[in-house]
C-alpha positions, 0 to 999 in steps of 0.5 A: 500499500502506499499512503499518498498526500498526508501531513506527517506528524511524527513526534518521535523525530518533532517532525511535520511534513506532508510526504507519501509513505509505503508500506508492505508486510507490516513495515515502513519500506519507503518516505517521501514524494513515491510514484505509484505503480499499477499494481499499486493499493494507494490510499490518499489522504489528502486533507488529513493528518497521519501519525503513529498509531496511538499507544493507551497504557491503561486499559481493562479489557475485561478479559478474563472472568467480565466479559459480558463487560468487554473482551479482548476483541471489542476491546481491539474494535474500541480500540482501533476506533479510536486510532489505537494501534496497542494497548497495555492491558490492566492485570485486574481480570480474574483470575488475576494475572499473576501466574505465568499461564494465565498471562500466556492465555491472554498474549496467546488469544491476543495474538490473533487480534488486529491490534497490539494487545500488551499485558501487565502483571500483578504486583501481588499475588491475587492483588492482596498487596501481601506477597509479591509474584514472581515477576522474573517469570512474568517478564520472561513470559511476555509482562511488559509491565507490573501493576496491582492497578485498582488496588492501592500498595499500602504496604510501603515496604512491599512496594519499594521491593516491587519497584526495586525488582521492577528496576532490575527486571527494566519494566516500569511498574504502575501504581494505583494512588487511593489510601481507602482510610481517608475515603468513606465512598469511592468514586467521587471527589470530597467537597461540595457535590459530595455534600450535595448529594449527603455522602462522604466522598474520597478526599484528595489527600488520599491519592497525594499522600501515596504520589508523596511516599512514592515519589521518594520510593521511586527516587531510592528505587531507580524504578521507572514508576508510573503515578495512574490517572492523576487527579490532583493538582497536588500530585502534579506538583508533587511529581514535578519535584520528584522528577527535578531530584531525579526520579525516574517518575511518570504520571498518566491524566486521563481526557476525563480529569483533564475535561471535567470535574466534580460537578459532572457528577449531577448532570450524568451522575454514575456516568462520572463516576470513577477512581480516582474522581473528579476532582476540582476546576483547580486540580484540572488545569493544574493537570493540564499545567502539568501536560503543557509543561512535561511533568505529565508525559502520558495521556491514558484512557483508563479504559473501564467498561461497565454493564448499564445495569451496574451504572444504573445502581445508586451512585453509593454502590454502581461501580467506578469508571467510563469507557475511553478509547473511542473519544481520548484522541477527539478530547485532547484535541478539543480540549488542549490543542483547540483552546491552545494549551498544548499543540497537537505535537505535545498531544500526540507526543503524549499518546505515541512516542512517550508511552513506546519509549517507556515501555520499550515498545517497537510503535511511537514512531514513523521511519523506515523498517518501523511498524506500519502503525498510524492513526489518521484524521482530521483535526478540524472535523466535528462530530458526536460520540453516538454509537461504540464498537465496545460493548459498553457505554458508560461515558459522560461523552455520550452526544458531546459535539467534538473536534478531530475525527478518526478516517483511518486506523492501520495496524500491522500494516492493514486498515482494522478501521474506517469511518463509515 
C-alpha cells in the first residue's frame, strides 16, 4: 500500500511534513514523494493528518472473568475505532494475571486481534498486597510491566521491594494511588458535590499521601514508576518535584480528568463516577499545566467498561469507571489543542512516542523499517459520539460535540478501522 498526500506528524522526531508512505508486510518501506505503480494499492489522505498509531498504557478489557463488559476482541475494535494500535491491559482480571499460565493464555488469544495487545502482570498475588508475584518469570513470559491497578499497595516496604525488582528487570511499575483509610465513598470527590449528594466522598489527600510516598520510593529505587490516572493538582506538584530530584517518575492523565470536574456528577450521575474521582476546576487546570510543561508525560484512557445495569445502581453502589478509547484523541484536540494549552505535536507525543519509549515498544514513530501502525484523522472535523464499538457505553461524553474525527486506523500494515 502507498499512503499519499498526508500531513505526517511524528513526535518521535518532532517532524511535521507532507509525505507519502510505502508499506508492505506490516513495515514502513519508504517515505517521500512516491510514484505509484499499476499494482499498488493507493490510499489518498489529502487534507488529513497521519501520525503514529496511538498507544494507551492503561486499559481494562475485562478478559478473563468479566467478558459481559468487554473482551479482547471488542476491546480491540474499540481501540481501533479510537485510533489506538497498541494497548496495555491491566492485571485485575479474574483470575488475576499473577501467574504465567494466565498471562500466556491472554497473550496467545490477543495475538489474533488486529491491534497490538500487551499485558501487565500483577505486583502482588491476588492483588492482596501481601506477597510479590514471580516477577522474573512473568517478564520472561511476556509481561510488559507490573501493576495492581484498582487497588493501592498499602505496604510501603512491599511497594519498595517491587520497585527495586522492577528496576532490576527493566520494566515499569504502575501505581494506583488512593489510600482507602481516607475514603468513605469512592468515585466522588469529597467536596461541594458530595455534600450536595449527602455522602462523604473521596478526598484528594487520599491520593496525595501515596503519591508523596511513592515519589520518594521511586527516587530511592531507581524504578521507572508510573503514577496512574493523576487527579489532584497537589499530586502534579509532587511529581514535578520528584522529577527535578532525579526520580524516574511518570504520570498518566486521563481525558476525563483534563476535561471534567466534580460538577459532572450532578449532570451525568454514575457515568461521571470513577476512581480517582473528578475533582475541582483548580485540579483540572493543574493537570493541564502539568501536561503542558511535561510533568505529566502520558495520556491514558483507563478504559473501564461496565454494563448499563451496573451503572444504573445508586451512586454509592455503582461501579467506578468509564470507557475512553473511542473519544480520547478528540477530547485531547477539543480541550487541549484547540484552546491552545498544547500543540498537536505535544498531544500526540503523550499518546505515541512517550508510551512507546517507556514500555520499549516498537511503535510510536514513523520511520523506514518501523511498524506500519498509523492513525489518520481530521483535527478540524466535528463529530458526535453516538454509538460505540465497545460492548459498553458508560461515558459522560455520549452526545457531546467534539473536534478531531478519526478516518482510518492502520495496524500491522492493514486498515483495521475506517469511518463510514
